[in-house]
C-alpha positions, 0 to 999 in steps of 0.5 A: 744692873748694868745694860751690858749685863742685862743684855748678856742675861737676855742673850743667854735666855733666848739662846737657851730657848732657842735650843730647847725648841730647835735642833736638839744636837747642841750639847756635846753629849747630846750631839754624839747620841743624836748623830748616832741615832740619825744614822739610817744604816743602823738597825731600827732597834739600835737607833730607837734606844739611842733616841730614848737615851738622848731623851734621858740625857736631855732631861738631865739638862732640863731640855725636851724637843719634839724632834726626838719624840717625832723620830721615835714615833714615826720610826716605831710606826714603820716598825709596826710598834704602834703603841710606842708610836702613839706614846711619842706622838702625844709627847711630841704634840705636847712639847712642839711650839708650832700650832701647825705641827700640833695639828699634824700630830693629832691627825696621825694620832687619830690614824693610829688610835683607829688602827687599835680598834677601840670604838672611842679614841682620845684624839677626838675628844675636845678636851684632849685636843685643847689640852695639846693645842694650848701649849705655853706659846699659844696661851701667851700669844692669846693672853697678850692679844687679849690685853692689846684688844682691851687696851686699844678698846679703852683708848676709844673711851679716852679720846671721846672725839675720836669717831668710830662707827657703832657698828665697828665698836660692837663688832670689835668688842664682840671679837675681844670678848669671844677671844678673851672668853676662849683664852680663859676657857683653854687655860681652865681646861689645861689646869683641870683636864685629868691626867692622861696615860697609856696602857702597856702590856707585853701580851698586847692587851690590858684587862679592865675590871670594876670596883677595884676587884680584878675578878669582876672583869669588864673588857680587855683594851689593847696596849697603846690605848689613851685613857684618862686617869681619875685616881692612882693607887699602888696596885690599881688605877681608875680610869674613865675613858674609853670605859669607866673601869680599873686597871692594874697600875703596872699597865698604865704609864702616865703621859700628861702632863709630862714632867 
């Protein structure tokens, strides 16, 4: 492979990566939709449809951007559509490459979940927060940091004449071990955390029941409630958060992991 060709490949790769994370209005079909959806003189109902259409078109290009999800989330919030706002805040937090933005989305998500009135909120659960915070960029950064710490620590033993105080080396290896273990736990949680869904219902609430029997009712949960999914079948879905129960599959939309 020539150096010129290799340089071109690298440039294309970083251009696509930048496109996927930055302002999404880049490709012509998407640009038109984005400009129309950004027109504040248009009704929110129309703008919402345009943002949703933008997401559909973008998906056909293999592109996701937290910008569209963010605009849908906060626009829906202002319009009083809390379930749609919660759904898009989760997708924005899962899509963004910014750790600061993820924390911001999680704070807002907690406020909206409190409005639903559920006693337990998934936004406060450690595994859920870790899943969102440990995005691909953050996991990559932690992984590289661990490798460098191990490499630099090994250099100390490769040069025995290099004097480093014992207390310094103890602190160094303690930090390295904690960081590497944390990285391993975040990756494990990312791989093993149950699927996350959101309850949807035109009437505003979803009835839960036991043992796949709709006649044995438990409690009603408001539409927009985030749930952990254990098992999905054609007609019923088993959840274990915020209650251990079953719901009709038509009332659950899977959010994470998003494909």
